[in-house]
Every structure is written in structure tokens, then in C-alpha cells.
C-alpha positions in Angstrom: -9.1 35.1 24.6 -6.7 37.7 26.2 -4.3 39.9 24.0 -0.9 39.4 25.3 1.5 42.4 24.9 5.0 41.3 25.7 7.7 39.9 23.5 9.0 38.1 26.5 5.7 36.1 26.6 5.9 35.6 22.8 9.5 34.3 23.0 8.4 31.8 25.8 5.6 30.5 23.8 7.7 30.0 20.9 10.6 28.5 22.9 8.2 25.9 24.3 6.3 25.2 21.1 8.8 24.3 18.4 5.8 23.5 16.1 3.8 26.8 15.3 2.9 29.3 12.8 2.2 32.8 12.9 -0.6 34.9 11.3 -0.9 38.6 11.2 -4.6 38.3 10.6 -5.7 35.7 12.8 -8.7 35.0 10.6 -8.4 31.7 9.6 -9.4 28.7 12.2 -6.6 26.2 12.5 -8.3 22.9 13.0 -5.3 21.0 14.3 -3.9 23.8 16.4 -3.4 23.0 20.0 -3.5 26.5 21.2 -4.0 30.1 19.8 -2.4 33.2 21.2 -3.1 36.9 20.3 -0.4 39.4 20.6 -0.4 43.1 20.2 2.9 44.1 21.4 2.9 47.2 23.7 4.9 50.0 22.3 6.9 50.4 25.5 8.2 46.9 24.9 12.0 46.7 24.6 11.8 44.9 21.3 8.9 47.0 19.9 11.0 48.5 17.1 12.1 45.3 15.8 8.8 43.6 15.7 7.2 46.6 14.2 9.8 46.8 11.5 8.9 43.4 10.3 5.2 44.4 10.6 4.7 41.7 13.4 3.5 44.1 16.3 0.0 42.4 16.0 0.0 38.6 15.4 -1.3 35.4 16.2 0.4 32.3 17.2 -0.9 28.8 16.6 0.8 26.3 18.4 0.9 22.3 17.6 1.6 19.2 19.5 3.7 17.8 16.7 4.8 18.1 13.1 2.1 16.1 11.6 -0.7 18.5 13.0 1.2 21.5 11.7 1.5 19.8 8.2 -2.2 19.0 8.3 -3.0 22.8 8.8 -0.6 23.9 6.0 -2.2 21.6 3.6 -5.7 22.8 4.7 -4.5 26.3 4.0 -3.1 25.4 0.5 -6.1 23.3 -0.4 -8.6 26.1 0.2 -6.3 29.1 -1.0 -7.5 31.1 -3.8 -5.2 34.1 -4.3 -7.8 35.9 -6.4 -10.4 35.8 -3.9 -10.4 38.8 -1.4 -7.9 40.9 -3.1 -9.6 44.1 -2.8 -7.7 45.2 0.2 -10.8 46.6 1.9 -10.3 44.9 5.1 -6.6 45.4 5.9 -4.7 48.7 6.1 -1.2 47.4 5.1 -1.9 47.0 1.4 -2.3 43.2 1.6 -5.2 40.8 2.3 -6.1 37.5 4.2 -4.9 35.5 1.2 -1.2 36.9 1.5 -1.5 36.1 5.2 -2.5 32.5 4.4 0.6 32.3 1.9 2.8 33.8 4.6 1.6 31.3 7.1 2.4 28.4 4.7 5.8 29.9 4.0 6.7 30.2 7.7 5.5 26.8 8.7 7.3 24.9 5.8 10.5 26.9 6.8 10.1 26.3 10.3 9.8 22.4 9.9 12.4 22.4 7.3 10.2 21.2 4.5 10.5 23.9 2.1 11.2 21.7 -1.0 8.0 19.6 -0.2 5.7 22.7 -0.3 7.4 24.8 -3.1 5.8 23.3 -5.9 2.4 23.8 -4.3 3.1 27.3 -3.5 4.6 28.1 -6.9 1.5 26.7 -8.6 -0.7 28.9 -6.5 1.3 31.9 -7.6 1.4 30.9 -11.3 -2.4 30.4 -11.2 -2.7 33.9 -9.7 -0.4 35.3 -12.5 -2.2 33.5 -15.2 -5.8 34.5 -14.2 -5.6 38.0 -12.9 -7.7 40.2 -14.8 -7.8 43.8 -13.8 -11.4 44.4 -15.0 -12.8 41.2 -13.1 -10.6 41.6 -10.0 -9.5 44.3 -7.9 -6.3 46.2 -8.5 -3.3 44.1 -8.0 -2.1 44.3 -4.3 1.4 45.6 -4.2 2.4 42.7 -1.8 1.6 40.1 -4.3 4.2 41.9 -6.8 7.0 40.4 -4.5 5.5 37.0 -4.6 5.0 37.0 -8.5 8.7 38.1 -8.8 9.3 34.7 -6.8 8.3 32.9 -9.9 11.2 34.4 -11.7 13.6 33.5 -8.8 12.1 30.5 -6.8 15.2 30.1 -4.8 14.2 33.2 -2.8 10.9 32.0 -1.8 11.5 31.4 1.8 13.6 34.4 2.6 11.0 36.5 4.3 9.9 33.6 6.3 13.5 32.9 7.4 13.9 36.5 8.4 10.8 36.3 10.6 11.9 32.9 12.3 15.3 34.3 13.0 13.9 37.6 14.5 11.4 35.6 16.7 14.1 33.2 17.8 16.3 36.1 18.6 13.8 37.0 21.4 14.5 33.9 23.0 17.1 34.4 25.8 
């Protein structure tokens, strides 16, 4: 797979594929995705600053032929997700791990297809399980990024705000 470097190509792929999700890790194979695109936006790209401000300068885009295929992958992610697993931050420099990426993928996908309420109880259950079962002695230190999500248990109406911002940013690239 070639790494694509341009936000204009990213915009074109998103415009042509209304059913897609993004990942900042690209570590999870999406069994129902039609295509996978890897991006590392070049620093000389005219939209680099906006993209990097949202930590999206390196990302994978998974595209789907239809809503059902996307939803099948969202459910697969949720069904295998364990926020307590892999929380040692040893593989990722930005102070979050692959589980947070999976959670972000579900939030993004549910927001994109306007099914937030359908997925909200499943996501909140994952976060509640994490909060209830986290033990500092047994698990690695709490990842800072999780604090943001744990706060969402207090204010679940804000659950999809970050995903909405990312969708709006990526849509703004489409001219």
C-alpha cells in the first residue's frame, strides 16, 4: 500500500466515499471495508497546520460500499474492545493507545452515519467498565486521553463532539 501525502487526495476519497471511518493507528483490519488508504500528510501541504492541529497528519481511511458494511465493522470493533487491554502507552507517542483509536473510530463512524443514539449506550458501557475495573496496581498508568472519555460519563451529551469536529474538518477540505 502506498502512503498518500495530499489533503486534496484525502478530500477526494472522502467525497467519493460517504461511508468511511478514519484511524490514526491503522492497526485493526476492517473485514468489511472496501478499500484502505494510508495517509501521511506532507508538511508542505496547504492544509497541514489544520490537519496537524487535530492530530490527523497520519491516518488511515477505511471506505465502505454501504452503511451496513460500515456498521458491521463498528460492531466488530465494539464487541472485541477492551479498554483495559494495551493501556501501557508503549507503542504510541501521543499518550494514547490502540484502544482509544478503536473508540474514536466508533465515535467517528456513528457520527458520520447519524446513528449516535444507537451506539451511545454501547460506548458508555465500555467507558463505565473501564472506570469500574481500572486498578493502578494491575494495569498501566491511566492514559491521559482516557480522562477525557471518562469525563463523558458525567456529560454524555458531549460524547460525539470530537468526532463531529474531525468530520467537519475533513469535509472542509472538499472544495
